[in-house]
Gaussian input, Z-matrix of N, CA and C with variables (Angstrom, degrees):
# hf/3-21g

backbone

0 1
 N
 C     1     B1
 C     2     B2     1     A1
 N     3     B3     2     A2     1     D1
 C     4     B4     3     A3     2     D2
 C     5     B5     4     A4     3     D3
 N     6     B6     5     A5     4     D4
 C     7     B7     6     A6     5     D5
 C     8     B8     7     A7     6     D6
 N     9     B9     8     A8     7     D7
 C    10    B10     9     A9     8     D8
 C    11    B11    10    A10     9     D9
 N    12    B12    11    A11    10    D10
 C    13    B13    12    A12    11    D11
 C    14    B14    13    A13    12    D12
 N    15    B15    14    A14    13    D13
 C    16    B16    15    A15    14    D14
 C    17    B17    16    A16    15    D15
 N    18    B18    17    A17    16    D16
 C    19    B19    18    A18    17    D17
 C    20    B20    19    A19    18    D18
 N    21    B21    20    A20    19    D19
 C    22    B22    21    A21    20    D20
 C    23    B23    22    A22    21    D21
 N    24    B24    23    A23    22    D22
 C    25    B25    24    A24    23    D23
 C    26    B26    25    A25    24    D24
 N    27    B27    26    A26    25    D25
 C    28    B28    27    A27    26    D26
 C    29    B29    28    A28    27    D27
 N    30    B30    29    A29    28    D28
 C    31    B31    30    A30    29    D29
 C    32    B32    31    A31    30    D30
 N    33    B33    32    A32    31    D31
 C    34    B34    33    A33    32    D32
 C    35    B35    34    A34    33    D33
 N    36    B36    35    A35    34    D34
 C    37    B37    36    A36    35    D35
 C    38    B38    37    A37    36    D36
 N    39    B39    38    A38    37    D37
 C    40    B40    39    A39    38    D38
 C    41    B41    40    A40    39    D39
 N    42    B42    41    A41    40    D40
 C    43    B43    42    A42    41    D41
 C    44    B44    43    A43    42    D42
 N    45    B45    44    A44    43    D43
 C    46    B46    45    A45    44    D44
 C    47    B47    46    A46    45    D45
 N    48    B48    47    A47    46    D46
 C    49    B49    48    A48    47    D47
 C    50    B50    49    A49    48    D48
 N    51    B51    50    A50    49    D49
 C    52    B52    51    A51    50    D50
 C    53    B53    52    A52    51    D51
 N    54    B54    53    A53    52    D52
 C    55    B55    54    A54    53    D53
 C    56    B56    55    A55    54    D54
 N    57    B57    56    A56    55    D55
 C    58    B58    57    A57    56    D56
 C    59    B59    58    A58    57    D57
 N    60    B60    59    A59    58    D58
 C    61    B61    60    A60    59    D59
 C    62    B62    61    A61    60    D60
 N    63    B63    62    A62    61    D61
 C    64    B64    63    A63    62    D62
 C    65    B65    64    A64    63    D63
 N    66    B66    65    A65    64    D64
 C    67    B67    66    A66    65    D65
 C    68    B68    67    A67    66    D66
 N    69    B69    68    A68    67    D67
 C    70    B70    69    A69    68    D68
 C    71    B71    70    A70    69    D69
 N    72    B72    71    A71    70    D70
 C    73    B73    72    A72    71    D71
 C    74    B74    73    A73    72    D72
 N    75    B75    74    A74    73    D73
 C    76    B76    75    A75    74    D74
 C    77    B77    76    A76    75    D75
 N    78    B78    77    A77    76    D76
 C    79    B79    78    A78    77    D77
 C    80    B80    79    A79    78    D78
 N    81    B81    80    A80    79    D79
 C    82    B82    81    A81    80    D80
 C    83    B83    82    A82    81    D81
 N    84    B84    83    A83    82    D82
 C    85    B85    84    A84    83    D83
 C    86    B86    85    A85    84    D84
 N    87    B87    86    A86    85    D85
 C    88    B88    87    A87    86    D86
 C    89    B89    88    A88    87    D87
 N    90    B90    89    A89    88    D88
 C    91    B91    90    A90    89    D89
 C    92    B92    91    A91    90    D90
 N    93    B93    92    A92    91    D91
 C    94    B94    93    A93    92    D92
 C    95    B95    94    A94    93    D93
 N    96    B96    95    A95    94    D94
 C    97    B97    96    A96    95    D95
 C    98    B98    97    A97    96    D96
 N    99    B99    98    A98    97    D97
 C   100   B100    99    A99    98    D98
 C   101   B101   100   A100    99    D99
 N   102   B102   101   A101   100   D100
 C   103   B103   102   A102   101   D101
 C   104   B104   103   A103   102   D102
 N   105   B105   104   A104   103   D103
 C   106   B106   105   A105   104   D104
 C   107   B107   106   A106   105   D105
 N   108   B108   107   A107   106   D106
 C   109   B109   108   A108   107   D107
 C   110   B110   109   A109   108   D108
 N   111   B111   110   A110   109   D109
 C   112   B112   111   A111   110   D110
 C   113   B113   112   A112   111   D111
 N   114   B114   113   A113   112   D112
 C   115   B115   114   A114   113   D113
 C   116   B116   115   A115   114   D114
 N   117   B117   116   A116   115   D115
 C   118   B118   117   A117   116   D116
 C   119   B119   118   A118   117   D117
 N   120   B120   119   A119   118   D118
 C   121   B121   120   A120   119   D119
 C   122   B122   121   A121   120   D120
 N   123   B123   122   A122   121   D121
 C   124   B124   123   A123   122   D122
 C   125   B125   124   A124   123   D123
 N   126   B126   125   A125   124   D124
 C   127   B127   126   A126   125   D125
 C   128   B128   127   A127   126   D126
 N   129   B129   128   A128   127   D127
 C   130   B130   129   A129   128   D128
 C   131   B131   130   A130   129   D129
 N   132   B132   131   A131   130   D130
 C   133   B133   132   A132   131   D131
 C   134   B134   133   A133   132   D132
 N   135   B135   134   A134   133   D133
 C   136   B136   135   A135   134   D134
 C   137   B137   136   A136   135   D135
 N   138   B138   137   A137   136   D136
 C   139   B139   138   A138   137   D137
 C   140   B140   139   A139   138   D138
 N   141   B141   140   A140   139   D139
 C   142   B142   141   A141   140   D140
 C   143   B143   142   A142   141   D141
 N   144   B144   143   A143   142   D142
 C   145   B145   144   A144   143   D143
 C   146   B146   145   A145   144   D144
 N   147   B147   146   A146   145   D145
 C   148   B148   147   A147   146   D146
 C   149   B149   148   A148   147   D147
 N   150   B150   149   A149   148   D148
 C   151   B151   150   A150   149   D149
 C   152   B152   151   A151   150   D150
 N   153   B153   152   A152   151   D151
 C   154   B154   153   A153   152   D152
 C   155   B155   154   A154   153   D153
 N   156   B156   155   A155   154   D154
 C   157   B157   156   A156   155   D155
 C   158   B158   157   A157   156   D156
 N   159   B159   158   A158   157   D157
 C   160   B160   159   A159   158   D158
 C   161   B161   160   A160   159   D159
 N   162   B162   161   A161   160   D160
 C   163   B163   162   A162   161   D161
 C   164   B164   163   A163   162   D162
 N   165   B165   164   A164   163   D163
 C   166   B166   165   A165   164   D164
 C   167   B167   166   A166   165   D165
 N   168   B168   167   A167   166   D166
 C   169   B169   168   A168   167   D167
 C   170   B170   169   A169   168   D168
 N   171   B171   170   A170   169   D169
 C   172   B172   171   A171   170   D170
 C   173   B173   172   A172   171   D171
 N   174   B174   173   A173   172   D172
 C   175   B175   174   A174   173   D173
 C   176   B176   175   A175   174   D174
 N   177   B177   176   A176   175   D175
 C   178   B178   177   A177   176   D176
 C   179   B179   178   A178   177   D177
 N   180   B180   179   A179   178   D178
 C   181   B181   180   A180   179   D179
 C   182   B182   181   A181   180   D180
 N   183   B183   182   A182   181   D181
 C   184   B184   183   A183   182   D182
 C   185   B185   184   A184   183   D183
 N   186   B186   185   A185   184   D184
 C   187   B187   186   A186   185   D185
 C   188   B188   187   A187   186   D186
 N   189   B189   188   A188   187   D187
 C   190   B190   189   A189   188   D188
 C   191   B191   190   A190   189   D189
 N   192   B192   191   A191   190   D190
 C   193   B193   192   A192   191   D191
 C   194   B194   193   A193   192   D192
 N   195   B195   194   A194   193   D193
 C   196   B196   195   A195   194   D194
 C   197   B197   196   A196   195   D195
 N   198   B198   197   A197   196   D196
 C   199   B199   198   A198   197   D197
 C   200   B200   199   A199   198   D198
 N   201   B201   200   A200   199   D199
 C   202   B202   201   A201   200   D200
 C   203   B203   202   A202   201   D201
 N   204   B204   203   A203   202   D202
 C   205   B205   204   A204   203   D203
 C   206   B206   205   A205   204   D204
 N   207   B207   206   A206   205   D205
 C   208   B208   207   A207   206   D206
 C   209   B209   208   A208   207   D207
 N   210   B210   209   A209   208   D208
 C   211   B211   210   A210   209   D209
 C   212   B212   211   A211   210   D210
 N   213   B213   212   A212   211   D211
 C   214   B214   213   A213   212   D212
 C   215   B215   214   A214   213   D213
 N   216   B216   215   A215   214   D214
 C   217   B217   216   A216   215   D215
 C   218   B218   217   A217   216   D216
 N   219   B219   218   A218   217   D217
 C   220   B220   219   A219   218   D218
 C   221   B221   220   A220   219   D219
 N   222   B222   221   A221   220   D220
 C   223   B223   222   A222   221   D221
 C   224   B224   223   A223   222   D222
 N   225   B225   224   A224   223   D223
 C   226   B226   225   A225   224   D224
 C   227   B227   226   A226   225   D225
 N   228   B228   227   A227   226   D226
 C   229   B229   228   A228   227   D227
 C   230   B230   229   A229   228   D228
 N   231   B231   230   A230   229   D229
 C   232   B232   231   A231   230   D230
 C   233   B233   232   A232   231   D231
 N   234   B234   233   A233   232   D232
 C   235   B235   234   A234   233   D233
 C   236   B236   235   A235   234   D234
 N   237   B237   236   A236   235   D235
 C   238   B238   237   A237   236   D236
 C   239   B239   238   A238   237   D237
 N   240   B240   239   A239   238   D238
 C   241   B241   240   A240   239   D239
 C   242   B242   241   A241   240   D240
 N   243   B243   242   A242   241   D241
 C   244   B244   243   A243   242   D242
 C   245   B245   244   A244   243   D243
 N   246   B246   245   A245   244   D244
 C   247   B247   246   A246   245   D245
 C   248   B248   247   A247   246   D246
 N   249   B249   248   A248   247   D247
 C   250   B250   249   A249   248   D248
 C   251   B251   250   A250   249   D249
 N   252   B252   251   A251   250   D250
 C   253   B253   252   A252   251   D251
 C   254   B254   253   A253   252   D252
 N   255   B255   254   A254   253   D253
 C   256   B256   255   A255   254   D254
 C   257   B257   256   A256   255   D255
 N   258   B258   257   A257   256   D256
 C   259   B259   258   A258   257   D257
 C   260   B260   259   A259   258   D258
 N   261   B261   260   A260   259   D259
 C   262   B262   261   A261   260   D260
 C   263   B263   262   A262   261   D261
 N   264   B264   263   A263   262   D262
 C   265   B265   264   A264   263   D263
 C   266   B266   265   A265   264   D264
 N   267   B267   266   A266   265   D265
 C   268   B268   267   A267   266   D266
 C   269   B269   268   A268   267   D267
 N   270   B270   269   A269   268   D268
 C   271   B271   270   A270   269   D269
 C   272   B272   271   A271   270   D270
 N   273   B273   272   A272   271   D271
 C   274   B274   273   A273   272   D272
 C   275   B275   274   A274   273   D273
 N   276   B276   275   A275   274   D274
 C   277   B277   276   A276   275   D275
 C   278   B278   277   A277   276   D276
 N   279   B279   278   A278   277   D277
 C   280   B280   279   A279   278   D278
 C   281   B281   280   A280   279   D279
 N   282   B282   281   A281   280   D280
 C   283   B283   282   A282   281   D281
 C   284   B284   283   A283   282   D282
 N   285   B285   284   A284   283   D283
 C   286   B286   285   A285   284   D284
 C   287   B287   286   A286   285   D285
 N   288   B288   287   A287   286   D286
 C   289   B289   288   A288   287   D287
 C   290   B290   289   A289   288   D288
 N   291   B291   290   A290   289   D289
 C   292   B292   291   A291   290   D290
 C   293   B293   292   A292   291   D291
 N   294   B294   293   A293   292   D292
 C   295   B295   294   A294   293   D293
 C   296   B296   295   A295   294   D294
 N   297   B297   296   A296   295   D295
 C   298   B298   297   A297   296   D296
 C   299   B299   298   A298   297   D297
 N   300   B300   299   A299   298   D298
 C   301   B301   300   A300   299   D299
 C   302   B302   301   A301   300   D300
 N   303   B303   302   A302   301   D301
 C   304   B304   303   A303   302   D302
 C   305   B305   304   A304   303   D303
 N   306   B306   305   A305   304   D304
 C   307   B307   306   A306   305   D305
 C   308   B308   307   A307   306   D306
 N   309   B309   308   A308   307   D307
 C   310   B310   309   A309   308   D308
 C   311   B311   310   A310   309   D309
 N   312   B312   311   A311   310   D310
 C   313   B313   312   A312   311   D311
 C   314   B314   313   A313   312   D312
 N   315   B315   314   A314   313   D313
 C   316   B316   315   A315   314   D314
 C   317   B317   316   A316   315   D315
 N   318   B318   317   A317   316   D316
 C   319   B319   318   A318   317   D317
 C   320   B320   319   A319   318   D318

   B1=1.4453
   B2=1.5258
   B3=1.3119
   B4=1.4604
   B5=1.5236
   B6=1.3165
   B7=1.4591
   B8=1.5257
   B9=1.3129
   B10=1.4512
   B11=1.5238
   B12=1.3212
   B13=1.4555
   B14=1.5194
   B15=1.3308
   B16=1.4562
   B17=1.5217
   B18=1.3275
   B19=1.4571
   B20=1.5208
   B21=1.3358
   B22=1.4595
   B23=1.5219
   B24=1.3156
   B25=1.4673
   B26=1.5261
   B27=1.3142
   B28=1.4569
   B29=1.5085
   B30=1.3261
   B31=1.4674
   B32=1.5265
   B33=1.3357
   B34=1.4687
   B35=1.5292
   B36=1.3311
   B37=1.4630
   B38=1.5230
   B39=1.3308
   B40=1.4643
   B41=1.5252
   B42=1.3191
   B43=1.4633
   B44=1.5248
   B45=1.3235
   B46=1.4637
   B47=1.5173
   B48=1.3354
   B49=1.4686
   B50=1.5225
   B51=1.3214
   B52=1.4666
   B53=1.5278
   B54=1.3138
   B55=1.4644
   B56=1.5266
   B57=1.3253
   B58=1.4690
   B59=1.5188
   B60=1.3234
   B61=1.4700
   B62=1.5258
   B63=1.3406
   B64=1.4691
   B65=1.5228
   B66=1.3126
   B67=1.4687
   B68=1.5154
   B69=1.3478
   B70=1.4679
   B71=1.5182
   B72=1.3243
   B73=1.4500
   B74=1.5205
   B75=1.3263
   B76=1.4581
   B77=1.5215
   B78=1.3036
   B79=1.4661
   B80=1.5196
   B81=1.3211
   B82=1.4559
   B83=1.5260
   B84=1.3178
   B85=1.4539
   B86=1.5280
   B87=1.3265
   B88=1.4638
   B89=1.5233
   B90=1.3351
   B91=1.4544
   B92=1.5347
   B93=1.3506
   B94=1.4625
   B95=1.5232
   B96=1.3192
   B97=1.4663
   B98=1.5297
   B99=1.3278
   B100=1.4614
   B101=1.5329
   B102=1.3273
   B103=1.4648
   B104=1.5278
   B105=1.3233
   B106=1.4622
   B107=1.5211
   B108=1.3390
   B109=1.4613
   B110=1.5247
   B111=1.3076
   B112=1.4776
   B113=1.5277
   B114=1.3462
   B115=1.4614
   B116=1.5329
   B117=1.3171
   B118=1.4682
   B119=1.5285
   B120=1.3212
   B121=1.4610
   B122=1.5188
   B123=1.3501
   B124=1.4587
   B125=1.5239
   B126=1.3255
   B127=1.4587
   B128=1.5229
   B129=1.3423
   B130=1.4606
   B131=1.5160
   B132=1.3222
   B133=1.4612
   B134=1.5212
   B135=1.3391
   B136=1.4666
   B137=1.5270
   B138=1.3171
   B139=1.4523
   B140=1.5169
   B141=1.3361
   B142=1.4641
   B143=1.5161
   B144=1.3095
   B145=1.4571
   B146=1.5146
   B147=1.3176
   B148=1.4596
   B149=1.5264
   B150=1.3558
   B151=1.4698
   B152=1.5288
   B153=1.3271
   B154=1.4581
   B155=1.5164
   B156=1.3305
   B157=1.4636
   B158=1.5197
   B159=1.3253
   B160=1.4563
   B161=1.5257
   B162=1.3270
   B163=1.4670
   B164=1.5255
   B165=1.3366
   B166=1.4602
   B167=1.5275
   B168=1.3152
   B169=1.4584
   B170=1.5247
   B171=1.3288
   B172=1.4645
   B173=1.5345
   B174=1.3231
   B175=1.4606
   B176=1.5247
   B177=1.3353
   B178=1.4644
   B179=1.5292
   B180=1.3292
   B181=1.4715
   B182=1.5225
   B183=1.3296
   B184=1.4598
   B185=1.5269
   B186=1.3261
   B187=1.4680
   B188=1.5212
   B189=1.3190
   B190=1.4687
   B191=1.5241
   B192=1.3141
   B193=1.4580
   B194=1.5149
   B195=1.3266
   B196=1.4538
   B197=1.5203
   B198=1.3188
   B199=1.4583
   B200=1.5276
   B201=1.3284
   B202=1.4633
   B203=1.5302
   B204=1.3269
   B205=1.4619
   B206=1.5209
   B207=1.3167
   B208=1.4791
   B209=1.5248
   B210=1.3161
   B211=1.4604
   B212=1.5259
   B213=1.3197
   B214=1.4621
   B215=1.5285
   B216=1.3149
   B217=1.4632
   B218=1.5244
   B219=1.3138
   B220=1.4611
   B221=1.5264
   B222=1.3554
   B223=1.4609
   B224=1.5180
   B225=1.3383
   B226=1.4598
   B227=1.5257
   B228=1.3224
   B229=1.4586
   B230=1.5216
   B231=1.3219
   B232=1.4676
   B233=1.5207
   B234=1.3169
   B235=1.4646
   B236=1.5235
   B237=1.3092
   B238=1.4573
   B239=1.5204
   B240=1.3095
   B241=1.4563
   B242=1.5176
   B243=1.3125
   B244=1.4695
   B245=1.5159
   B246=1.3227
   B247=1.4593
   B248=1.5257
   B249=1.3309
   B250=1.4618
   B251=1.5291
   B252=1.3431
   B253=1.4634
   B254=1.5255
   B255=1.3114
   B256=1.4576
   B257=1.5192
   B258=1.3332
   B259=1.4612
   B260=1.5249
   B261=1.3275
   B262=1.4720
   B263=1.5355
   B264=1.3432
   B265=1.4650
   B266=1.5221
   B267=1.3133
   B268=1.4572
   B269=1.5116
   B270=1.3143
   B271=1.4575
   B272=1.5250
   B273=1.3332
   B274=1.4598
   B275=1.5216
   B276=1.3361
   B277=1.4626
   B278=1.5283
   B279=1.3264
   B280=1.4578
   B281=1.5234
   B282=1.3282
   B283=1.4595
   B284=1.5105
   B285=1.3107
   B286=1.4483
   B287=1.5270
   B288=1.3185
   B289=1.4613
   B290=1.5264
   B291=1.3346
   B292=1.4619
   B293=1.5297
   B294=1.3384
   B295=1.4589
   B296=1.5206
   B297=1.3157
   B298=1.4568
   B299=1.5267
   B300=1.3256
   B301=1.4651
   B302=1.5252
   B303=1.3201
   B304=1.4610
   B305=1.5130
   B306=1.3258
   B307=1.4637
   B308=1.5072
   B309=1.3139
   B310=1.4614
   B311=1.5120
   B312=1.3231
   B313=1.4618
   B314=1.5131
   B315=1.3073
   B316=1.4671
   B317=1.5085
   B318=1.3284
   B319=1.4755
   B320=1.4943
   A1=109.23
   A2=116.52
   A3=121.72
   A4=109.64
   A5=115.70
   A6=119.55
   A7=110.15
   A8=115.69
   A9=121.31
   A10=108.16
   A11=114.54
   A12=121.77
   A13=110.09
   A14=116.34
   A15=121.72
   A16=108.83
   A17=114.94
   A18=121.69
   A19=109.37
   A20=116.29
   A21=120.28
   A22=107.03
   A23=115.70
   A24=121.42
   A25=108.86
   A26=116.22
   A27=121.18
   A28=115.83
   A29=117.42
   A30=118.99
   A31=111.90
   A32=116.88
   A33=119.55
   A34=112.30
   A35=118.22
   A36=121.73
   A37=111.85
   A38=117.12
   A39=121.18
   A40=110.44
   A41=118.48
   A42=121.35
   A43=112.96
   A44=117.91
   A45=120.58
   A46=110.14
   A47=116.95
   A48=119.14
   A49=112.25
   A50=116.94
   A51=120.09
   A52=112.33
   A53=117.22
   A54=122.14
   A55=113.28
   A56=118.26
   A57=121.67
   A58=109.54
   A59=115.70
   A60=122.50
   A61=110.40
   A62=116.92
   A63=119.90
   A64=111.10
   A65=115.53
   A66=126.46
   A67=113.28
   A68=118.51
   A69=119.85
   A70=108.35
   A71=116.67
   A72=121.02
   A73=109.28
   A74=115.52
   A75=122.20
   A76=108.49
   A77=116.01
   A78=121.66
   A79=108.83
   A80=116.09
   A81=122.51
   A82=108.22
   A83=115.87
   A84=121.35
   A85=108.77
   A86=116.01
   A87=119.51
   A88=109.21
   A89=115.78
   A90=121.51
   A91=109.22
   A92=117.57
   A93=121.13
   A94=114.15
   A95=118.69
   A96=121.90
   A97=112.54
   A98=117.36
   A99=121.61
   A100=108.45
   A101=117.06
   A102=121.31
   A103=113.37
   A104=117.35
   A105=121.26
   A106=111.39
   A107=117.39
   A108=121.99
   A109=109.43
   A110=117.60
   A111=122.26
   A112=112.41
   A113=117.26
   A114=120.88
   A115=111.27
   A116=116.13
   A117=120.63
   A118=110.65
   A119=114.60
   A120=121.65
   A121=106.33
   A122=116.42
   A123=118.89
   A124=109.80
   A125=115.00
   A126=121.84
   A127=107.27
   A128=115.92
   A129=121.57
   A130=111.90
   A131=114.66
   A132=122.91
   A133=107.94
   A134=118.05
   A135=120.16
   A136=110.43
   A137=115.52
   A138=121.07
   A139=114.47
   A140=117.19
   A141=121.16
   A142=112.04
   A143=116.54
   A144=120.15
   A145=110.79
   A146=116.32
   A147=122.70
   A148=111.61
   A149=115.79
   A150=119.73
   A151=111.69
   A152=117.84
   A153=121.85
   A154=109.90
   A155=114.89
   A156=122.05
   A157=109.48
   A158=116.46
   A159=120.08
   A160=106.44
   A161=115.89
   A162=121.59
   A163=110.12
   A164=115.91
   A165=119.60
   A166=111.34
   A167=115.75
   A168=121.12
   A169=108.63
   A170=117.95
   A171=119.46
   A172=112.22
   A173=116.78
   A174=120.80
   A175=112.79
   A176=117.20
   A177=120.13
   A178=113.90
   A179=117.80
   A180=121.14
   A181=108.96
   A182=117.04
   A183=122.42
   A184=110.49
   A185=116.25
   A186=122.06
   A187=113.54
   A188=115.91
   A189=122.53
   A190=112.61
   A191=117.04
   A192=121.75
   A193=112.38
   A194=115.43
   A195=121.74
   A196=107.27
   A197=116.81
   A198=120.41
   A199=107.37
   A200=116.73
   A201=120.03
   A202=110.55
   A203=116.93
   A204=120.38
   A205=113.11
   A206=116.87
   A207=120.29
   A208=111.36
   A209=117.07
   A210=122.19
   A211=112.63
   A212=117.43
   A213=123.55
   A214=113.58
   A215=118.67
   A216=121.54
   A217=113.94
   A218=117.38
   A219=121.16
   A220=112.68
   A221=115.95
   A222=120.07
   A223=110.02
   A224=115.69
   A225=120.47
   A226=109.09
   A227=116.89
   A228=120.54
   A229=112.74
   A230=117.00
   A231=121.91
   A232=108.86
   A233=115.96
   A234=121.95
   A235=108.28
   A236=115.28
   A237=121.38
   A238=109.18
   A239=115.43
   A240=121.75
   A241=109.20
   A242=115.61
   A243=121.69
   A244=109.53
   A245=115.91
   A246=122.03
   A247=109.54
   A248=116.40
   A249=122.04
   A250=110.93
   A251=116.57
   A252=121.50
   A253=110.54
   A254=115.79
   A255=122.25
   A256=106.71
   A257=116.18
   A258=122.43
   A259=110.27
   A260=117.57
   A261=119.37
   A262=113.47
   A263=118.22
   A264=121.33
   A265=113.76
   A266=119.14
   A267=121.33
   A268=110.87
   A269=115.53
   A270=122.10
   A271=107.69
   A272=117.00
   A273=121.57
   A274=109.39
   A275=115.52
   A276=122.29
   A277=109.94
   A278=115.19
   A279=121.45
   A280=108.33
   A281=116.14
   A282=120.46
   A283=109.77
   A284=116.20
   A285=120.28
   A286=107.77
   A287=117.78
   A288=123.18
   A289=113.48
   A290=118.22
   A291=120.44
   A292=112.67
   A293=117.36
   A294=120.88
   A295=113.55
   A296=118.51
   A297=121.69
   A298=109.09
   A299=116.27
   A300=121.41
   A301=107.45
   A302=115.97
   A303=120.05
   A304=112.46
   A305=117.00
   A306=119.15
   A307=111.91
   A308=117.04
   A309=121.22
   A310=108.91
   A311=116.72
   A312=121.60
   A313=113.75
   A314=118.61
   A315=120.97
   A316=109.51
   A317=116.40
   A318=121.32
   A319=110.24
   D1=141.10
   D2=178.47
   D3=-67.18
   D4=154.14
   D5=178.48
   D6=-66.58
   D7=147.48
   D8=177.46
   D9=-113.63
   D10=120.96
   D11=-179.56
   D12=-99.42
   D13=151.77
   D14=173.55
   D15=-144.80
   D16=159.09
   D17=-179.63
   D18=-113.08
   D19=133.48
   D20=171.11
   D21=-88.01
   D22=123.43
   D23=178.92
   D24=-118.08
   D25=164.05
   D26=174.51
   D27=77.81
   D28=14.44
   D29=-179.10
   D30=-61.89
   D31=-29.15
   D32=-179.22
   D33=-67.69
   D34=-14.71
   D35=177.55
   D36=-87.48
   D37=-3.53
   D38=-176.12
   D39=-125.19
   D40=-95.28
   D41=-176.07
   D42=-114.22
   D43=5.62
   D44=-174.32
   D45=80.00
   D46=-171.48
   D47=179.06
   D48=-129.60
   D49=10.23
   D50=-177.94
   D51=-59.32
   D52=-35.03
   D53=-176.54
   D54=-83.24
   D55=-11.03
   D56=-176.46
   D57=-77.16
   D58=131.93
   D59=-177.49
   D60=-130.18
   D61=152.10
   D62=174.08
   D63=-55.34
   D64=146.64
   D65=179.18
   D66=80.60
   D67=-4.50
   D68=174.97
   D69=-67.51
   D70=143.40
   D71=174.56
   D72=-95.26
   D73=137.33
   D74=177.77
   D75=-123.04
   D76=151.35
   D77=-179.83
   D78=-105.13
   D79=127.26
   D80=175.81
   D81=-99.19
   D82=132.79
   D83=-177.96
   D84=-131.53
   D85=120.57
   D86=176.64
   D87=-62.65
   D88=143.06
   D89=-178.75
   D90=-127.85
   D91=69.86
   D92=-173.75
   D93=-63.99
   D94=-18.93
   D95=179.69
   D96=-90.25
   D97=6.19
   D98=179.06
   D99=-64.55
   D100=123.10
   D101=-175.91
   D102=-73.10
   D103=-21.81
   D104=-177.65
   D105=-88.41
   D106=-36.75
   D107=-174.42
   D108=-145.46
   D109=110.91
   D110=-178.20
   D111=-68.83
   D112=-13.27
   D113=176.76
   D114=-108.97
   D115=24.56
   D116=-179.10
   D117=-66.93
   D118=139.11
   D119=175.68
   D120=-129.32
   D121=112.06
   D122=179.82
   D123=-84.13
   D124=155.88
   D125=-179.40
   D126=-118.32
   D127=128.70
   D128=-176.46
   D129=-125.67
   D130=156.02
   D131=171.24
   D132=-126.84
   D133=141.22
   D134=178.25
   D135=-57.25
   D136=135.85
   D137=178.37
   D138=86.37
   D139=-22.92
   D140=179.36
   D141=-109.79
   D142=-30.70
   D143=-174.78
   D144=79.02
   D145=-137.06
   D146=-175.49
   D147=-64.08
   D148=124.90
   D149=176.36
   D150=-117.96
   D151=-9.96
   D152=-179.65
   D153=165.65
   D154=-167.28
   D155=-179.81
   D156=-132.18
   D157=155.30
   D158=171.45
   D159=-66.62
   D160=127.75
   D161=-177.33
   D162=-56.78
   D163=141.17
   D164=-178.78
   D165=-137.55
   D166=28.84
   D167=-178.87
   D168=-139.00
   D169=145.19
   D170=177.88
   D171=-59.74
   D172=-20.41
   D173=-179.88
   D174=-82.72
   D175=-18.54
   D176=-177.05
   D177=-113.00
   D178=-15.19
   D179=178.44
   D180=-76.18
   D181=129.03
   D182=-177.73
   D183=-101.14
   D184=134.10
   D185=173.08
   D186=55.04
   D187=-129.07
   D188=-176.55
   D189=-92.03
   D190=20.80
   D191=-178.78
   D192=-65.20
   D193=149.26
   D194=169.76
   D195=-83.31
   D196=141.05
   D197=171.54
   D198=-75.51
   D199=166.61
   D200=177.45
   D201=-59.04
   D202=-38.07
   D203=178.93
   D204=-62.25
   D205=-40.50
   D206=178.68
   D207=-74.38
   D208=-28.32
   D209=-176.00
   D210=-84.92
   D211=-28.18
   D212=-168.77
   D213=-50.32
   D214=-46.93
   D215=-177.08
   D216=-84.97
   D217=-0.80
   D218=-179.55
   D219=-98.04
   D220=-2.29
   D221=-178.36
   D222=-129.16
   D223=161.60
   D224=172.58
   D225=-79.21
   D226=-163.80
   D227=-178.54
   D228=-65.05
   D229=-34.14
   D230=175.61
   D231=-137.84
   D232=144.88
   D233=176.30
   D234=-146.60
   D235=169.23
   D236=178.70
   D237=-114.93
   D238=138.33
   D239=175.57
   D240=-125.90
   D241=168.51
   D242=-178.87
   D243=-125.35
   D244=132.68
   D245=178.31
   D246=-69.16
   D247=132.50
   D248=174.93
   D249=-103.55
   D250=-54.46
   D251=-174.61
   D252=-140.84
   D253=143.67
   D254=171.40
   D255=-102.21
   D256=118.12
   D257=-174.94
   D258=-121.32
   D259=161.72
   D260=179.69
   D261=-59.02
   D262=-31.60
   D263=-177.29
   D264=-94.46
   D265=-1.48
   D266=-179.77
   D267=156.78
   D268=-177.89
   D269=-179.38
   D270=-110.84
   D271=119.02
   D272=-179.28
   D273=-87.17
   D274=130.48
   D275=-176.87
   D276=-133.89
   D277=169.07
   D278=176.42
   D279=-130.08
   D280=143.37
   D281=175.87
   D282=-75.90
   D283=145.21
   D284=172.25
   D285=-71.25
   D286=127.98
   D287=-171.26
   D288=-54.51
   D289=-35.49
   D290=-177.31
   D291=-69.41
   D292=-13.43
   D293=-179.20
   D294=-94.13
   D295=-2.38
   D296=-177.75
   D297=-85.70
   D298=129.70
   D299=178.81
   D300=-83.77
   D301=122.09
   D302=-177.92
   D303=-101.47
   D304=-11.17
   D305=-177.46
   D306=86.92
   D307=-3.11
   D308=179.30
   D309=-106.71
   D310=125.81
   D311=172.81
   D312=58.29
   D313=38.72
   D314=178.91
   D315=-72.27
   D316=136.50
   D317=177.75
   D318=-105.71

């Protein structure tokens, strides 16, 4: 399966992104009770908690990233991703391949 990229957006509403570095692992957590976006996926770091959300707008998605809406059904309730690049418009990350739901042999 091809790699799936996602963008962390909204970091400026939480802790900023100055501390985020390539190769850091982030935890994605579906937030189905989010009143603004039913496909919201929050992004957390241990010790800090919420640092942003998976981008879900054409204005916040960077490059070949999946929006939260496109990503929502491809992951379980929580997954781990890895930071690739810190950019002015967001943080580009990749999903760990073992966390992607392929529809084959799901347990």
